[in-house]
N, C-alpha and C positions, 0 to 999 in steps of 0.2 A: 312232486307231491300230488296225490290225487285229491279230489274234492272233499271226500269224507274226512281224510286226515286234516286237511286245511280247515274244515268246519270245527273239528274237535280242538285243534290248536287255537283257533280264534276264540272259541267259547271259553277255554281255560284262561287265556290272556285277559279277556273281558272280565271274567269273574274275579281274577286276581287283582285287577285294577280298580274294581268298585270299592267305595269306602265301606268299611265294616266287614269286608270279605277278607279271607286269607288268615293265616295263622297269627301274624303280627298284630292284627286288630284285637284279638282275644287276650293278649298278654297285658298285664298291668304295666304302667310306665316304670322305667328303671330309675331308682333314686340316685341323684347325683352324689358323688362322694362328699362334696362340701355340705350338702343337706344332712347326710348321715353323720358327718363330723360335728357340725355346729347346731343343727336345728332340731333333729328328731328327738333328742334327749328331753326337750321341754314340750315338744308338740306331738308326742305320741299319745294314743288312747291310754287312759288310766293314770296319767300324770296331770296333776292339777296346777301346773306352772303356766304353760302357754296354751292358748285356745287350739282345739283340734279342728275347728271350723275352717281353718285355712285350707284343709284338704278338699273342701267343697267351695272354696273361694267365698266364704261367708264370714262376717264378723260375729262377735258374741251375740249381738242383737238380731242376727239373721239377715243383715243387709249385705248386698254383694260387695266383695273386696275388689278394688281396682288394683291393677298390678303396680301402679306408682305408690300406692299406700304400703305395699309389701316392701318395695325398694327403699322408701323413706324410713320405715321402721327398722329395716335391716341395717341401713347405713347410719342412722342417727339415734336409734333406740326409742323406746316409748314405755313408760311405766316399768314393768319388770323385764321388758325386752332389752337386752344389752345392744349397744352399738358395735358394729363390726367395721373395722378400718379396711381400706382398700388393700392393705398388705395381708389381711386375714381372708377377706372375700373379695376377689377381683371382680371387675365389671362383667367379665365373661362368666364367672361362676354365679354371680347374682342373676344374670340372664337365664342361666341353667336352672336356678332355683325357681324363678317365676314361671318358666316354661314347664317345669316339672309339676308345680302346683296346679297350673291350668290343665295339664294332661290328666292329673289325678282327679280333678273335679269332673272333667268330662267322662272319665272312666267310671267314676262312682255313680254317675247318673244311670248307667246301664248295669252296674254291679254294686248295688247299695251296701252290701255287706263287706265290701273290700276295706281292709285296714292296712295302710301303708306300713311297711317295716323295712329296715335297711337290709340290703343283701348281705349274706354271710361270706364276704370276701375279705381276705387279708390284704395287706399291702399299704403303701403310702399314697400320697396325693397323686392323682392322675392328670 
């Protein structure tokens, strides 16, 4: 490989590895199946059942939400929020919900108009 080709390959690799660079950084986070199945029906925009502030990791009063608060409310319920048993939402799925909400909150900081919606995929639990 000559020096010019090596420099080009190096520049492409460095640009690809930088945070915020590359195609994947521009795409919104993928909604986990369990969130689409159980959560989005009450927590989507235009529905006055559950707060939509969870997508910004904020409470109704504007305070930051801690991930343990989300875990506790999901597992034990709170006010209108139902409790989900381990047989309904496994610990792994609960981790996916929390990770998804954190990813959406970070994505919405750079894309404030983004409104999460479930993917239009059929099928069962994955």
